[in-house]
C-alpha positions in Angstrom: 128.9 141.6 106.4 125.6 141.8 107.9 123.6 138.6 107.5 120.7 140.0 105.2 123.4 141.3 102.7 125.3 137.8 102.9 122.1 136.2 101.9 121.4 138.4 99.1 125.0 137.6 97.8 124.0 134.0 98.0 120.6 134.5 96.5 122.1 136.1 93.3 125.0 133.9 92.9 123.1 130.7 92.4 125.9 128.9 90.7 128.2 129.2 93.5 125.6 128.4 96.1 124.8 125.1 94.1 128.7 124.2 94.1 128.6 124.7 97.8 125.5 122.5 98.1 126.4 119.7 96.0 130.2 119.6 96.0 130.6 119.8 99.9 127.1 118.9 101.1 127.9 117.7 104.6 130.5 120.6 105.2 128.0 123.2 104.0 125.4 121.6 106.1 127.6 121.9 109.3 128.6 125.5 108.4 125.1 126.4 108.0 124.2 125.2 111.4 127.1 127.2 112.8 125.4 130.2 111.1 128.6 131.2 109.2 130.2 130.2 105.8 133.9 130.7 105.7 136.5 129.9 102.9 138.0 126.9 104.7 134.4 125.2 104.8 135.0 124.7 101.0 138.2 122.8 101.4 138.1 119.0 101.2 138.7 117.1 104.2 141.9 115.2 104.9 141.7 111.3 104.5 141.4 110.8 108.3 138.5 113.3 108.7 136.7 111.8 105.5 136.7 108.3 107.4 135.0 110.0 110.3 132.5 111.9 108.2 128.8 110.9 107.9 127.9 108.3 105.3 127.2 109.7 101.8 124.7 107.8 99.4 125.9 106.9 96.1 125.4 109.5 93.5 122.5 108.0 91.7 120.6 107.8 94.9 121.3 111.4 95.7 120.3 112.6 92.3 117.1 110.3 92.6 116.2 112.1 95.6 117.2 115.7 94.8 115.2 115.4 91.4 112.0 114.3 93.2 112.0 111.1 91.4 111.7 109.5 94.7 107.9 110.5 95.2 106.5 109.1 91.9 108.6 105.8 92.6 107.0 105.4 96.0 103.6 106.2 94.5 103.8 103.6 91.6 105.1 100.9 94.1 102.2 101.2 96.5 99.7 101.9 93.8 100.4 98.5 92.2 100.7 96.9 95.6 97.1 98.1 96.4 96.0 96.9 93.0 97.7 93.5 93.6 96.1 93.3 97.0 92.4 93.4 95.5 93.5 91.3 92.3 93.0 94.3 90.0 95.0 94.9 86.9 95.6 98.7 86.4 95.7 100.2 82.6 99.0 101.4 81.6 97.7 105.1 81.4 97.1 105.1 85.1 100.5 104.4 86.0 101.8 107.0 83.5 99.1 109.5 84.8 100.3 108.9 88.5 104.0 109.1 87.9 103.5 112.4 85.8 101.1 114.1 88.2 103.1 113.2 91.5 106.3 114.3 89.9 104.8 117.6 88.7 103.3 118.3 92.0 106.4 117.8 93.9 108.5 119.8 91.4 106.0 122.8 91.9 106.2 122.5 95.6 109.9 122.6 95.8 110.1 125.7 93.4 107.3 127.4 95.3 109.2 126.8 98.6 112.4 128.1 97.2 111.0 131.1 95.8 109.0 132.1 98.8 111.9 131.5 101.3 114.2 133.5 99.0 111.8 136.3 98.6 111.7 136.4 102.6 115.5 136.1 102.6 115.1 133.1 104.8 117.4 130.6 103.3 118.1 128.6 106.5 114.5 127.2 105.8 115.6 125.6 102.6 117.5 122.2 102.0 119.5 120.9 99.2 116.6 119.6 97.3 115.1 123.1 97.2 118.3 124.7 96.0 118.7 121.8 93.3 115.3 122.5 91.8 116.0 126.3 91.9 119.3 126.1 90.2 117.8 123.8 87.7 114.4 125.5 87.4 114.9 126.4 83.7 114.9 122.5 82.9 112.7 121.2 85.5 109.9 123.7 85.2 109.2 123.2 81.6 109.3 119.4 82.1 106.8 119.8 85.0 104.5 121.9 83.0 104.7 119.1 80.1 104.0 116.4 82.5 101.1 118.4 83.9 99.6 119.0 80.5 100.1 115.4 79.5 98.3 114.3 82.7 95.5 116.5 81.9 95.1 115.1 78.4 95.0 111.6 79.7 92.4 112.5 82.2 90.0 113.8 79.7 90.9 111.5 76.8 91.6 108.1 78.6 90.0 108.2 82.0 86.3 107.0 82.0 83.8 109.7 83.3 82.8 107.9 86.5 86.6 107.4 87.6 87.2 111.2 86.6 84.4 112.3 88.9 86.1 110.2 92.0 89.4 111.7 91.0 88.2 115.3 90.9 87.9 115.1 94.7 91.5 114.3 94.8 92.2 117.4 92.5 90.3 119.7 94.7 92.2 118.3 97.7 95.4 119.1 96.1 94.4 122.7 95.5 93.4 122.8 99.1 97.0 121.5 99.9 98.7 124.2 97.7 96.4 126.9 99.3 97.1 125.8 102.8 101.1 125.6 102.4 101.8 128.1 99.9 99.5 131.1 100.8 99.4 130.7 104.4 95.7 130.4 104.6 94.8 127.8 107.2 91.6 126.4 105.6 91.9 123.3 107.8 93.9 124.5 110.8 93.9 121.2 112.4 95.9 119.4 109.7 99.5 120.1 109.6 101.4 120.1 106.2 102.6 116.5 107.0 99.2 115.1 107.5 97.8 116.8 104.2 100.8 115.3 102.3 100.2 111.8 103.9 96.4 112.0 103.2 96.8 113.1 99.6 99.6 110.9 98.6 97.6 107.8 99.9 94.4 108.9 98.2 96.6 109.0 95.0 98.1 105.7 95.3 94.8 103.9 96.4 92.0 105.4 94.2 93.0 103.6 91.1 92.7 100.1 92.9 89.6 101.1 95.0 87.5 102.5 91.9 88.4 99.3 89.9 88.1 96.5 92.6 85.0 94.1 92.7 84.4 93.8 96.4 82.8 90.5 97.8 82.6 88.6 100.9 85.8 86.9 99.9 87.4 90.3 99.1 85.7 92.8 101.7 86.4 96.5 101.3 87.5 96.5 104.8 90.6 94.8 103.9 91.7 97.5 101.5 90.7 100.3 104.0 93.1 98.7 106.8 96.0 98.9 104.4 95.3 102.2 103.2 94.9 103.5 106.8 98.1 102.0 107.6 99.9 103.4 104.6 98.5 106.8 105.4 100.1 106.7 108.9 103.2 105.5 107.3 103.4 108.3 104.8 102.7 110.9 107.7 105.3 109.5 109.7 107.9 109.7 106.8 107.1 113.3 106.4 106.9 114.0 109.9 110.2 112.2 110.7 111.9 114.2 108.0 110.6 117.5 109.4 112.1 116.5 112.9 115.3 115.3 111.4 115.8 118.7 109.6 115.1 120.8 112.5 118.9 121.5 112.5 119.2 120.8 116.3 116.1 123.1 117.2 113.8 121.6 120.1 111.1 119.6 118.7 109.0 118.2 121.4 107.0 115.3 120.9 107.1 111.5 121.0 110.4 110.0 119.5 110.2 109.2 115.9 111.7 105.7 116.7 108.9 104.9 119.2 106.1 106.1 116.7 107.7 103.7 114.0 107.9 100.8 116.3 104.0 101.4 117.5 103.2 101.7 113.8 105.1 98.5 112.9 103.4 96.6 115.8 99.9 97.5 114.8 100.7 96.6 111.1 102.2 93.2 112.1 99.1 92.5 114.4 96.6 93.3 111.6 98.8 91.1 109.2 98.5 88.1 111.6 94.7 88.6 112.1 94.3 88.7 108.0 97.0 86.1 107.3 94.6 83.1 106.9 91.6 84.8 105.0 93.3 87.6 103.2 97.1 86.6 102.6 97.7 89.5 100.1 96.5 92.2 102.6 98.7 90.5 105.2 101.7 90.5 103.1 101.2 94.2 102.3 100.8 94.9 105.9 103.9 93.2 106.8 105.9 95.1 104.2 104.4 98.3 105.9 105.8 97.0 109.1 109.2 96.4 107.7 109.2 100.0 106.4 108.2 101.3 109.7 111.0 99.4 111.3 113.5 100.9 108.8 112.3 104.4 109.7 113.0 103.5 113.4 116.4 102.3 112.6 117.1 105.5 110.5 116.2 107.5 113.5 118.7 105.8 115.6 121.5 106.2 113.2 120.6 109.6 111.8 123.6 111.5 113.1 125.8 109.1 111.1 124.2 110.1 107.7 124.3 113.3 105.7 121.1 115.1 105.4 120.6 114.1 101.5 121.5 110.3 102.7 119.0 110.2 105.3 115.9 111.7 103.4 116.7 109.4 100.6 117.0 106.5 102.9 113.6 107.6 104.5 112.0 107.2 101.0 113.9 104.1 100.0 112.4 102.4 103.2 108.9 103.0 101.8 109.7 100.8 98.8 109.4 97.5 100.8 106.2 96.3 98.8 108.5 95.8 95.9 109.1 92.6 97.6 105.8 91.6 96.4 107.4 91.0 92.9 109.2 88.1 94.5 106.2 86.9 96.6 103.5 87.1 94.1 104.2 83.6 92.5 103.7 82.1 96.0 100.2 83.8 96.4 98.2 82.9 93.1 95.0 82.6 94.9 
């Protein structure tokens, strides 16, 4: 059967496609790389071959990633960490607004990616998270619309006008991202998709703390800017590493991910040492960022031993290192 016809058959038989993707995740991934899909690829492996298969994450971790809940989890973690660094207590609605807004944006992004690739019959550009969203679009899309409407209500009813003016810049930047990625118009040709995601994600996490912090000689703005800049690099590295890992063996010239991660970890640790005496909270957050970069470097070295979903979920789990602040906070009361 010619390949375009086979792709159409997969496109209109979404239920079977989902079964292939989620029942035999790694088998389908291997078959996809070979360019063929045969009935034997759908059989379960023998016990011996299962022992040699790549590591599969627990089901709840896979669902956490596939349903895009990983993005708001990481955003909440770093938002609270930035606020803790400058000794700011965030209102409850800020955390809800951030969670719903980030999740709705990621769901929309996944669905637009899936629809665009399916219209162009380029299923090889899609991954399990895209097929998951497309298969469950009748559930995810209405929930995402509800979250977007609820977030809009919070912005106009609970957010102070001054804060709303600052966040309008972030909203405009988000529109720029969707224009750049989903219409093909290169408004900012020097910025890749990974760079835009890293910048926008960082702004969304840092603005709540930045707009409420009371800076002084004891808490200069430079300390927050340093942590924000290093997190932007970490968020970019996370996206760039996933892009490189999902290239399916295609040549991706550039500096190895592990080396980039080690350089970022070294820079974070140097800044942490320099700030340890005067700004221990910032130093602790920078150390958490260095730990996340080291985890990304380790994942790059063992990526062949993990299934694609497990690898991407682990990359997002690596960004949750600031959760350690919940343990260290009682030791840093000042």
